[in-house]
N, C-alpha and C positions, 0 to 999 in steps of 0.2 A: 505493499500499499503505501502510496505517494506521501514524504511527510509533507506537509500544509505546509508550516514554515520556510521549509526548502522550495516548495512551491511558488510563494511568494513572492521569495528574494529573487531566483532566478526571473521569473514574469518583470520585479523592481526592474534588474537589468536590461530585461531587452527592451521595456518599456524608455529608458533611459538613452539606450542607444538609438530609439529612433525619434526621440524628442531634440535630438540635438545635443548631448553637453558634452561630446567631443570637438575639439578647437577646429579642424576641417582643416588643417595646413598638410597636404600628403608632403609625404618623405619619398622621395625618388632618386636615383642614381644620377650618375654624372651623364646620363644621356639626355637628361630632361630638358623640353622644349625650351626655347630663348624666344619670347612674346615681341622684341625689338631685334634691332640689328648690330646691335651693339651687346656687351659682357652684361651677364648677370650672374649676382651671387647664386651658384648653385642648391638646391635645394635637398642640401643632405647633409648628415651627422658626422661628428668628427667628436667620438669620444676625450680624443687625448686634447680638445681645444679649450675645453672648459670643466670646471668641479660645481658639484652643488651639495647644496646642503640644507637641510631642514631648518625653519625658524619660526618661533611664534612671537608675534608681532602684537605689541597693545597699539589699540588703536585708539580715537584721539576722547573715548570715553571709558578704557581702560578693558574695553573689550579684546580678548586675544583673540587674532587670526593667524590660523596656520597656514605657513607659506614655503617656497622652494625658492634659495635663492644661487641662481645660476652665474656664475662669474667667471669670464674667461682667461686661459691661461697667459695668452699675449699679455705683454706691456699693457698697461693703463693710463689714464683712465679712460672708461667706455662711455656713450650714450645705453639708456637702459630703456628696456619694454617691460610696460607692467600687464598681464593678463589677469584677468578671471573666467568661468566658466560658466557652461548653460546652466538652466532651472535643473535643481536635483543633484548636477554635478558636485563636482571639487578640484582641487590641484592638480591630480593625478592624471584628469583627461588631458588636461594642460603640456604634458610632459611631452609629446613628441613636435609642437611645435617648440616651446620653449628651448628645448635642444637645437632646435634649427636656425635660429636665432643665438645664442650663445655658441654655437659653432661657427657664426659669421660676425663675432667679436661683440657680440648687446648682452650689457650685462640684464637678465631676466630676473625678478622678481611675480611669480606665478605664485595665486593664496585661491583660497576657500574661502567663497563671500560669506558674509556673517549670517551666522546658523546654520549654513549646510556641512556636511560632513559627520555631522555627529552621529553614532554609535559603528557598528564594526571593530576595524582594526586601529583606526586613528582616532580623537578626541574631535577633529573637524574645526573650525571655528567658533566662538563662542557668541550669545546673543541669539534674535531672534531675525528670522528670514519676513525681510518687511517689502519687500518684492521692486526695489531700485526707489528707495525712497529717498530722503535727505540722508539716512543714517549711512546709506550704501554711499554713497557719493563722498560722505566726510569720511568714510574709510579709507575711499580708493585718496582722498587726498592726505590722510594721515602717513599712509604709505608714500606717496612723493614728497612728504616731507622726510621720513625716513630712507629713502632711497638720496635724497642731496645731503644726509650725513655720510655716507659710507666713502669710502676713500677709492673705490673701484668706478665710483660712478662719477661723468666727465658733469660738470655743474658749467653755467651762464651769468652766475651769479650766488649769493647768498638766497640759501635754501630755492636754490632753482636747478633742478636737475635738467639735466638735455633727455626729454623724458617721452615717449610714444607710448600709445594701449594700442591692444590689439583682442579682439576675444566675439564670442558669436554670440547671436540670440539675447540671453539672458549679460552673457558680457557686453556685447552693443550695445545692450540698453543704458549698463552703469557707464559706459566711455561715454556716450553722449549727454548725459546728464553731467559726469564730472567736468566734460569740455566747459558745460555752459555756463559753469561757475567759476572753474580754478584755471585762469589761463598758463598757468603754466605748460602745459601739454603742448607739445610742438608737432606732435603729427597721433593722428587716431586709425582704427582700420576697423569700422563698424561691420558685421557680418552677420546678414540673415535678420535682420532684426526690427521694430516695429516704429511707426512716427504715433498712431495713435491705437493702444492696447484696449479700448472702448471696441473699436472697430475692429479691430484685428480678431477679437472675440465674440464678437456679435455685429457684422456687416449687415449693414442698414436695416436692423432691428433685431435680425433672426438668428441666433445664439448660435454657434459655432459647439456643440452641444460633447460632440467627441472631446474636442481640444481641452476643453473646461474641465472634463471629468480625468482627463490624462494630467492637466495643472494639480488638480487634487491628488491624483495619486503620486507623484512625481517630486510632494511635498513630502511625501511619508520618510523623505531621504534626510527632511531637515528639520528645525525646530521652530516649525513656522508662526508668525501673528493672529491670535485670534482674527484681529480683523481681515485678514486674508481668507484664512481658511472659511469664518462667517458668510463672506463676499461671496466665494465663489460657489460655496453650497446651497446661498439662500438663490443664487441665478440659476443651478440645476432645480430647487425644488421649485421654483417659481416660472420657470419655462422661459426667462426674460431678465431683460436688466432694466433693474429700475435708474433714475437719474442719478443715485447716490452712488450707486456701483457705478454709473458710468464716468462722473467725479472722481470716484475711487481711482479708474485705470488713467484716464485722464490728466490728472497730478504725477503720475509715474510714466509718462509718456513724454517724448521731443514736441508735442505737438504745444504742450503748455511751458516748454523750459525758454528761458534766457536767450536771447542771441549768442552765436558761436560765431565771434565775430574776427578771430584770425588764427584757428587751428586748422590747418591741411586735412582733410577727410578722405580717405578709399573708402567708397557708400559699395559693400556690396549685397544688393539682393542676392535672391535666383530666382529663378526661369518657373521652378518645378517647385518650390515653398506653396505646401498646403497650410501652415498659417500665417507666414506672411506672404502673401504676394507682392511682385515687384510694387506694387502702386504704395507700400508703404516706403518701403526705400528710394523709391522717386519723390515722395514728399519731403524726405531727409536732406536728399541732394539739393532740393528746389530750394528748402528753408537755408542749407548752408550757403547756397547763392548768392541767396537775397540778403542774409547775415555779413556776407562778406568774406569766406573763406575760400581758398583754394579747396577744388573737391574734383572730383572723377569719378562718375559710374560705371560699375562694371557689372552687369549682368552675366551671373554666371550660371551654373548647375550642377551643382555637385552632392546633389540629393539629400538635404538638410530640412528637416522638417516633414518627410513625406509618410501619411498613413496607409503601408499595405500590408501584403501578407508577409514574413519574418522572409521567404525565400528570394522576395522579389526586393528586400532592400539591400544596399542603397539602391536607388534606381539612377544615379550620377554619373557623369561622365569623368574617366581619368583626365582626360586633356583638360576638363574643366579645373579639374583640382591641382594640376599642376600648374598652368597656367595663372590661375588666381591667386596662389601659394608665391609663385613669382614675383607678380604685378604688386603682391604685401611686401618681399621682402625687399623689392628693389625704393617702395614708398617708402618705407622705415630709413633705407639706407640715404638718400635723396635728400630726405626733411632731417633726418639725426647727426648723417655723416656729413654732408654738402655731396653728395654724390651725383650722378648723372640722371637722370627722369625725362623720358620719351612716351607719355601716353598722350591719350586723347582725352575730350571730356568723354564720351561712350566709349568703352570697350563690351560688348556682347557676344553671347557663345551663340554659333548656328549647330544646331544639333544636327541636320541635313548633311555642312562641309565637315562636322568636327573638327571645327576652327574658331576663333576669336577674329572678329571682323570689327576695325575703328568706325567711328564717324565722331564730327565735332559738336554736334547736339544730339540732345536726345527730345521727342523721338528723331528719327534720323530722314523720315519721309514726313511729309505735310499731313493733316486732316483731309483724308476723303468722307462724302457722303452720298447715300444713296437713301432714297425715302419711297412709298408705294401704297397701298391699303389693300388691308382685308376685306376682301369681297361677302364674306359671311360673315355672320357671328361668331366667335369661339368662346366655349367652354373649359376651360381647363381644372379638371376637377380633385381634390386634394386625395382623395382615395381612388380614382383612375391612372394616373398618373401618366394620361394622353400629354402630346407634345404638338404643339404650333410650333411652323416653322415660315421661313422668309429665306429664300435661296438666289443668291445673286451669282449668275454665268460669270466666270471669268474667260477673259479673253484674250490677256497678253499672261505672262510670268508676273506674277506679283507677291514681295515680302510687305508681309504686315509685323508691324513692332510698336508696342506701346500703350496706350489704357485708351481701349474703344468705349463710346457712348451708344444708349439707346435711348430712343423715345419713344414714345407713345398713353395712348388712355386705356388704361385700365381700370378695374373696378371690383371691389371685393365681393364674394357673394357665399350665401350659405351661412352656418352658426359657426363662431371660432376665430382662429386666426389661417388669412389666407394671404401662403407665401406665394412670391413668383421667382423663380428661378431662370438663370437666363444663359448658354452656352452658344460659344462659336465655336459653329462645326464645319471640317473640310469634307466634301461629298466626293469621292472618286470611284468611279467603275461602279456607282451603286450602293458604296456603304457611307458611313458617316463616322468620322474620329473626332474627338472634342477634342482641343486641339489644346495641348497640354494640359489636361483635365481641370480645365478652368470650370466653375462654375457660380456666377454671381446670386445672392441671394436679395430679396425686397421683401420686406415688411408691408402688405398696402393693406391701410386701413380705413380708405375713403375712395371715392371716386375721382378719376382727376388724371392730369396727365403726369408723368415719371420724365427726370433727366436721370441716367441711371448711369455711372461709371463703371463699366467690367473691369473684372480683373484684368489685368496685363498680358497679355502675348506674343509668343510671336511664331512666324510658321511663311513657308512659302508656299505658294498658291499657284499650278500649270496650268496650261490655258485648256481648257475643259473640264475642269475640276468647279465644283461649287460652293462660293462661300454660306455657308448656313445659320442663321440667326434660329437657336431651338429656344422654346418657350414652355415652361413644365409647373404646377404648384406642386410637384415633388422634385426632389433634386435625383435621388436615386436613378430615376427616367434619363438623364443626362451624363452620369458617373460611370463607372468601369466595376464591372462586378466583384474585381479582388480587394476595391477598396470599399464597397460595399457589405463583404463578408465581415472582413474587418470592425465595421460598426453595428453591424447586424440592422442596418436597413439604410444606414443616412448618418452622412457626416452633420448635420445640420438639423434643427429643428424643424419635422415638416409642418405643410399646414396641415391641419385638423380636418380627418373624413370627411365629414360636412361642409367643411368652406371650400374656396375655389377664387380663380380668377377667373372674369369676361371679357375679354376685346371685342367691343363692339363691330359690326359688320359696317364697312367704311370708314372704320380706327384705318389714319395713317400710320405708320410706324417709319422710322429714321435709325439707320442706324450710322455713324460716323466713326471712323478709323484710321489710324495713320496709315499711308500704304504707298507704295512705291510708283503704282498707277492709280487712275482716276476707275470708281468702280464703274461698272457697268448697269445700266437699269435691272431693278432687280423684275427676276423673268417669273416666279412663280411666286405665290402665297399661300399655304396650306397647311396639313397636319402629317404629320408620322405619327407610326406607332414604333415603342423600343423594341427593339431586338437584342440580340446577343451583342454583349462589349468586349472589345477585344483584351481592354485593360492595360493597355501599353502605350498605345496611342492616344486614347480614351473612350470612348463609345461608341461603339457598332452598332446603328441601326438602318428598317430598313426602308426603303422607299416608301411613303405615303401620298395620296392624293393630293393635287394641290388647281389653283384657278389662276389663270394667268389675270394679269393686272397690271397698267400701266405705274410706270416708277420715271420718278426724274430724278437725274444724279449732278449733284453740284458739286464743289470744292467746297469744304469748309474751312474753319480755322480752327489752330487747337486748343484744347480748353484745359485746365485740370480741378476735373471734378471732384472736390473733397467730400461730397455728398452731402450737404447740408439739409436734413429734408424737413419736410413739415407734412404732419398727416400721411405718410404714403410715400412721397414726392422727393425724387431725389435727385436734390439740385445743390449747388454750392461752390468755396473755392477750397482748396484741400488747405490753400496755404494759409486760410483763416481757421482751419482746425476741424471743424466742422465734424462732428463724426455720427452724421445724419439721424438724431436723435429727432423725436416727435417733440410739437409744442407741450404733450402732455402726455400722460400713460390712456392708455382707451379701457375700456373694459375688460379687455381680451387682454389686456396689457401689450399690444403689440406696439411698440416705440419705432420708432425709424432709425438707423445708426450710420455710419461714414465706410468708406473702403479700406481694407488689408489685412494679413494675416500675419523663429523657431522656436529652438521650444525655449523661449528665453521669456521670460516675461522678457527675457530680451531673448534666449536661446529659452529665454524663458516662458517663454510661457510657451513652453513646447509642450506635447504630449503628442502619443498615440492615442488618439480619438479614438473611440469606443475601448479604451482599456479597461473601464470599469464593466461594460460587456463582457468583454471576452475573460476578465477574471472572474465574474460572476457565473459564466457561462462553464467555464476551469474547477470552480468550487460545487457547481447545481446550484446555485440561485439563479433562478431565473423571472425574479417580479419586477416587475417592472417600475422602475422610479415615477414620481408625481409629473415630471417633465414630460414621461413619455407619455402619459394619459391623454 
């Protein structure tokens, strides 16, 4: 018989792996790809190039932090790198990345964040986890103070070390909060992290139930403050966020931080990140541009924050991991050692070519728009999971990269919560695949026009393909079976069975998307029945019936909708930090939020969604939660 405590421990380890607790800089041999035409420090470690020592360091309030100090053996002093981990992790997760930096003559201080790492073989760090609060920021500043006093560390003045930070998810969130207050930071590399945690966990008013469950589960590895636990458990019990919940998360998000005026930042979102879509990273990138900091946007595909079957993890690209790792190292060398830096404003991973492409702006293509009309009324049922679609025939090879938007009139129907789910699909040879498995939700609380920013995507469309806008009242009608099995049905809280969405006959639908070619007039507006899902590129569906309709094609201007919504209408400016909240809570509790998803509440909020379901199934507990009702 399996020991239940051993099962829980094994499950927790798997969960943390999925959540992105590891740092994410691959260690490669001397044959690593050089992303530029000039030499870059190799991503390899040399055990003779550094020494490491375990140290417990007192923070500003006397709390002991568990750290490892890496010191190069070469004559110093050297610039320093400060690092912390993803949600539920510890300094041990940072060892591979820390050794890469130390092998390249950086002093590295890797630390376990406040409250984490307790139990097991180590004492971890003291205190309570407060989820990138001011306490976590003050810890980072106290460690910068500590590094300034070390003989091995290069300084630019009294109590001012030459220092950068690097970290994923939760570790990325702590960087951004620290840089907004502590101007001693000379460089940051926030990876796979958020701009607005309220929007990441409840995009446009629909809670990301699986990730919140995972957040609770990952919290078992730390001493989490009661306020955090009560907030997440309350959201799951209610099946929605309150205004108080949104305020809690926004206070822990860059959308609410002071300007980062002069700290160079390499912002690294991931194209397949299911917790923090690239929308979150793009908002951080644009905020940094507005603040006046030098910044580059690097869109990778390393496989962070993916909720799939264990045998499919990680789904990331080794090419992406190597390139991202080299650029991060080069970024730190340029800003901390006065090295060369040859980067564009944008670099993005092209999966079809397995290579990176450079561009001078994001998005690299202008906004294109097409519009048309539903000839007949469409009813999307919460129980049925039927799909309505709009198809655009592609005449020339077209690249799409950016944050699309959708405008149409919708009406909530029935009783309960009406949620609209939208996906962009590529239709080729009669099969539809959901691009990057991106499905954008919206809580619809009243009849009216919506202006919905979709999760960011990248794809290539060939002549003869169709670009499809697929809409349903159920997310599982648009996502792959592999993901659905992990979640037991859905990543998001679905529409209630008795609720749905109506699109009236004669309603115009308009799609705007950054694309390399003009979008032709949409030729079909109709419905499809969900078919098998391939689980690799996205959702595979069968062809459905369609009716011809006239479409006008126009070229629009790029917009950055943060989806600051009022009663089901997703509009607004992401730079204003709107999280898509409705003017107030409705009787059903459906308030609309903003857009974005690593394990963190930076990496931390990461979690393998549906983990509560997985664990309950393994342990024989199949009772539904209130949020599932």
